[in-house]
N, C-alpha and C positions, 0 to 999 in steps of 0.2 A: 477366582478360586471356586471349584465345583462345590455344590451344596453338600454332596456326599462326604467331602473332606472337611467340612466346617465343624466347629465344636462350639456348643453352647450359643447358638445363634438365636436371636430374640426378635420376633416380629410383634409390633403393637398395632392393633386395629382400632381405629377411633370410630365408634359407632356400632351398635349391635342390631342394625336392621338386616334385611335379607342380603344385601351386598356384603356386609361384614361377616355374617354367618356363613355364606357361601365361600368367601375367601378363606376363613379359618378352616372350614371343612376340607377344602381343596389342598391347602398347605399341609394339614396334619395327615391327610390320607396319602400324600405323595412323598413328604419329606422324611428324613431319618429321625431317629429318636433324639438327636442332639438339637433339634429346633423346638423352641417354645413359643407359643402364641399367647399374648395377653390382649384381651378385648376390654376396652374401656368405654363406658356408656354413661352419659351425663344424667339420664333419667334413672328411674328405679325399675325399669322393665326392659326386657329383650323384645325385639321385633320392629323397632322403629315405627313406621307408619302402618304397620300391621298390629292391631290391638283388638282385643275382644272383651266382651262382657258376658258372663255366664249366668243365666237365670237360675232360680232355685230348682227348676225342673230339669236342668242340664242343657237347655237350649243355648247355643252359642250365638251371640250377636257380634258380627264383625263391625268394628267401629271404623276401620280403614279399608284397605283393599279387600275385596270380597270375591272377585271372579277370577277364574282360570281361563285365560284367553288362548285358544288354540291348543292343539296337541303336538307332540313331538318336540317339546321344549325341555330345558333343564328343569323347570318346575315340575312338569308332568313326569319326568324321569324320577325325581325325588318322590313324588306321590306314589308311583308304582313301586319303588323300592320300599318305602315305609309300609305300604299296604301288604306286600308280600312277606315282610318281616313279622307281621302280626302285632306290631306295637299299638295299633288302633283297635285291637280286639278281634276275636274270632268271628263275631257277628258281621263285622265289616267284610272280612275275607269271604265268609259264606255267602253273603248277599251279593257280592261282586260275582262269585262263581255262578250263582243262580242266574244273574243277568246274562253271562256268557252262555250258559247251558240253554237259556231260552232264545238264543240267537240274536240278542240285542247287541248293539254296538259295543265292541270290546274296548272299553276304556275304564279307568278306575274312578270315575266320577258318578255321582248320584243324580245330578239334575242337569239336563241339557237346557241351555238358555236360548230363548228366542231372541235373535239380534234385532232390536227395534231401533236403537240409536244409529243415526247415519254415520257417525264417526267410527262405529264398530263394524259397519257393514260395507265399507268401501264406497259410500255414497248412497246406499239404499238399504232398506231392511231385508230380512230373510223373506223369501218368496212363499214359503210354506210353513205351517206350524211344526213344532218339534214332534218327535216320535210319540210323546205323551199327549199330543194335541194342544200344547200350550202355544199362546201367541200374544202379541202386543197390540195396543191401540193408541191412537193419538186423541188428545182433547183439543179441539179448536173452537173457540167461542162457546165453551161449555157443552159442545156436542162431541160425543164419542164417535170416532170413525175408525174403521178397520185399518190394519197395517197396509192393506193392498187397495185402499180406496183410491179411485182415479184422481181425486182432488189433491192427493199427495204427490202424484207423479211429476209435476213440474219441479218440485224440490228435489226429488230423486235425480232427475235429469240434469238439473243445474249443478248439483254437487258432483255427480259423475263427470260432468263436463269440465269443471274447474280442476278436478284432480288429474285430468289429462292435459292440462295446459303446459307449455314449456316452463321449466323451472326459472323462477325470478325471485331472488331473495328480498326484493323490495316490495313485493305484493302480499297483502293480507288476504285472509279469507273473505272479509267484508268487501275489499276492493274487487276481488274476482267475481263475487256474486253480483255486485252492482254493475260491473262492466259486461256481464254475461248477456248473451242475446236472449236468454230465457229470463224474463223479468218476473220476480216473485212478488206476490201480494204481501201486504203487511202481515197477514196471518201466517203465511208460509215463511216469511223472514223471521218472525217470532219463533216459529217452530224450529228453524235452523239454529237459532241461539240455544233453544232448550234441548234440541237433539244433538246437533253437531258440537256446538260450543261447550255445553255442559259436560259432554263426554271427552272432548279433546282437551279439556283442562282450563278453558277460558271462555266464558260466555260473551265477553267483549270481542267480537270477531275481528275488530280492527287491530287487535294485538297478535292474532295468531298468524304465524308464518305459513303461507300456503306451500311454498317449496319444501319446507321441512316435513310438513304433514304428508305431502306426496311421497317423500322419501320413506317415511315410516310405513305408510300404507303399502308401498311396493315391497318393503322388507317382510311385512307380515304375510302378504299374499304369496311370496315365494318360499318363505321359510317355516311358516306355521300351518299345520293342517287345520282344516275347517273345524269350527265348533267352539262355543264358549260354554263353560260349565261352572257349577257351584258345588262345593263339597258338602257332605252330609252335615246336617245342622248341629250334630253333637261333636263335630270335629272342626270344621271350618278351616279357612286358610291359617288361622292362628295355631291349629293343630300341627301344621308343617313346621312352623317356627318352634313350637314347644318340643317337637320330636328332635329337630336338629340341635336345639339347645341341650337337651338331655344327653344326646350322643356325644356332643362336645365335652360336656361336664364329666363324662366317664373317662375321658382321655387325660392322663396326668400331665400331658404337655400343654394343657389349656388352662388359662386363668381368666375369670370374668370379674371385672370390677364395676359394679353399679354405683350410681351416684358420683361418678368420677368424671368431672367436666374438663376436657382438654382446653386449655386457654393459651398455650404457647408451644410452638414446635421450633426447635433450633437444629440445624444441620452443621456438622463439623467433621471434615476429613473422612467422609464416607459412612458415617453413622449419625445418629440423631438422638435428641431428647425431647420427650413430650411431657409437658408440665400441667398440673392442675394447681389450684391455689394452695394445696397442702401437700403435694407429692410430686415426684418426678420419676419417670421411667426412661432408661436408656434403651436404645434399640438399634439393630442393624438395618431394619426397614420399618417404615411406618406407612400404614394404609389409611387414608382419610376417606370416610364413607358418609359423612354427615350430609343432610339436605343443604341445598344451595344457600338458604338464608343464614345457616350456621357458620359458613366460612368466615364471615366478618367477626365472629366471636373468638376465633383462634388467631393469635398473632403468629404469622408465619410468612416467610418470603415466598412469593409466587411469581413465576415468569409473567412478563407483560401479556403474552398471548393468552395465558390462562385467565388473568384478571379481566381482560377485555371480553373473553368468551363468557365469563360468569355474568357479565352485564346483559347478555342476550338470553339468559335463562329466566323465563317468567316462573313465578311460584305463587299459586293462588290458594285461597282458603278452601276448605271442604267441610261440610256439615252433614251429619246423618241424624235423622229423626226416626225412631222406630215406635210404632203404635201396635199394641196387641188388643185383639178383640175376641169376644166369645162366639161370634158368628161372622159369616162372610156376607158382605153386601156389595161385592163386585162380581162380575161374571166369573163363573167357576174356573174356566181355563185361561183367563187373562193373567199373564205373568208380569206385565209392566204396562204403564201408561206414561207417555210423554206429553206434557201440557204446554201449549202455546199461551203466552200472555198470562201466566199465573205466577204466584210467588214461588211455588215449588215446581221445578221443571220436570222432575222424573220421580216416579213412585214405583217400587217393586212390591210384588205380592208373593206370599209364601204361607204355608200352613204346616203344622206338625201336631202330633199327639203328645200331650204332656205325660211324662212318665210318673208324675206325682198324682195328678188328678184323673188321668186316663181320658181326659176330654180333649177335643180339638182346640187348638189355638190358631187364630188367623192373624197374620202379621202384614202390616203395610210399612214399608221403609222408604223414606224420602232421602234423596241424594241431591245435594246442591253444591256447586263450586263457584268460585269467582264472584262476579257481581250478584248472582243469585244468593250466594251464601252471605255476602256482605249486607245486602238489603234485608235479608231475613233476620240476621243478627241485630241489625239496627232496629227492627220492630220489637226486639226483646230488651232493648236498653232500658235500664232502671226498673225492670219488672221484678216484683218480689218473688213470685213463683215462676221462674223462667221455664222449667220443664212443662208445667201445666199450660202456660201461655203458648208454648210451641205446639203442644198437642191440640189446643183449641184452634189455632190457625190452620193446622193440617186437617183437622176434622171438618172445618168449614170448607176447605178446598175440596175434600173428598165428597162432601154433600153436594157441592156445586157441579163437579165433573161427572158424578155418578147419578145425579138426580135422585138422591136419597135424603129423606128428612133428617135434619141434623139431630133431632131427638133420638131417632133410631140408632144413629151412629154413637151418640154419647151413651146410650143405654148399654151398648155392647162393649164399650171401652173398658179395658182392664188396666193397662199401665203404659207409660211412655219412657223412652230413654232418648236424651238429646245430647249430642256430642259435637263440639266445635273445635276443629283442629287448630284454629288460630290461638286458642287459649293454652295450647301445649307448648311450654317454654322452649323445648328443644326440638320443635318441628316448625311452629309458626305457620302452619298451613298443611295442605295435603296433596297438592297437585302441581306438577311441573308442566310447563308448556314452552314451545320454541317461539320466541318473539320474532317479529318481523325484522329482517336483517341478519338473522342467524344463518350460517352456512355449515356445510359438512366439516370444513376446516375448524370451526369453533368446537364442534364435538370432539374432534381429534385433539385439539388443544386442551380441552377439559380432561381427556383421558390420559394425556401424556405424563409419564413419570417426571419427577424433577429431583435429580440426585437420588437419595435413598427414600424419597417420598413417592408413594404410589396413590392412585386415586380411583375410587369406585363409587357406585351409586347410580340410580337410573338415569340421572341427568348427564352422566359421562358415557353413556352407551353410544358408540359411533354409528350404529345402524338404526335403531329405533328405541326411543325412550318410553316412559309413561306406563310400564307394566312391571309386575313382580319379576317375571323372567328377565326383563331388561336389567334390573338391579342385580339379580343373581349372576348373569353373564359377566357383568363388570367386576364382581367380586372374584370370580374364577379367573378372569383376565389378569387382574392385579396379582393374584396368587401365582399364576404361571409366569408373569413378568419377573417376579421375585425368584421363583424356582429356576427359571431358565438363565437369568443373569447371574445368579449366585450372590453371596454376600461378600462385601469387602471385609478385610481382616482388621481394619483400623477400629480400635475401641474408642468410644467417646469419653473424654475426660470429664470429671465432675466439675471442673472449672467452667467448661462451656455450658453446662446445665445450670450452674448457679447454686447448686446444692448437691449433696451426696445422692447419686442415683439409687433407686429402690430396685432390688433384684426382682426378677419376674415371679418368683415363687414366694 
């Protein structure tokens, strides 16, 4: 039955992350007025693994995903749309136009990122600084070396070499590096863990599927224009989530239920029911967008291929630590440092002028995943003042890699924010990776609909996972599957649900 002829059709989206938001927006922008979308979210916030903390002076700290990878994606099209609409303020529109008038690169982003991590650069870092002169450095044995230091070249060559190997699902990144004719020193292998592993989602290189990472890299190279970016500090990636949420809330065909945990999904004769402990919603289509660890919390029948594919999805913890300082004690144009054989593998640097004090604030943000995150969290076990202890550990490492007296760093310290994604009940981590043994057919199985159940989320992207735009693409894919297929006419009985269904409004 064509969608245009349907009456009072109801779609329930489980999960309010970027995949769910993109799905809802696509359905409502395409469907007729007779379709209603209900989004249920177990937590009390929209955005999934995109979350932010706003300082008193308006500075937005991204606790989850922070970077915009590449141009020409669904994410950048949203950013351009929101920018032009003026929802982020006239100052943002004017500043963007000034950049265009000055002949700068025409994109709606404020900060061009120097690609230092090998997993972001196809095996090697950028060759030249950004247009603003920003660059990155590596710390090896507490010595800071430039991104183009000849001592790093063997690692660049080794990673480029393994990315060109014939695809073999049984080979890990660690296997390929050890078997490579370019043998790495311990220092460079440690740097591979910190640079490639920390960014690729698992610092245990023995778990990372080389063939799937080859697939991802190829997709990014072909489909995404060069450049990584960061949004203005007063908007951030979370500003995209907030804007999309606001636009959806203005549509009477959309309902959001926060604190609503889906615990059971039942299909019956072409429609379905999704239940929480205290409620039930009937639907003509249900889109499941939750992170992989959350699948086990929802009682639902899944095809064997999908269940087996889920076992090949790795999901690791992620931690962010943000320290603010009253002065800068790192090189002025250094944007990031990746550290070999240190507790914190990657540190990003940024500065901004506080709108409340009108003084400059200098920010260092640590990013840790997988074993780095687990080991760091272990150091904080049973600590009374966890945030201060995290700050102390990070300041000690900064003192070591920058050769700056610890007292000078402590004197400049303003505050700390520590965020551990493993403590978030409805995420239990922050980073997906492809395990050894995963194949393209597994991604296809994860993406495949099952009856009136549809699936989205970055782990279900059949081309390349691990990014915001990957999640968004899957949400739009699920929406189009529903819109193209149309809804069945069979209504779900309250008997199949076990209680009287709740209407969407």
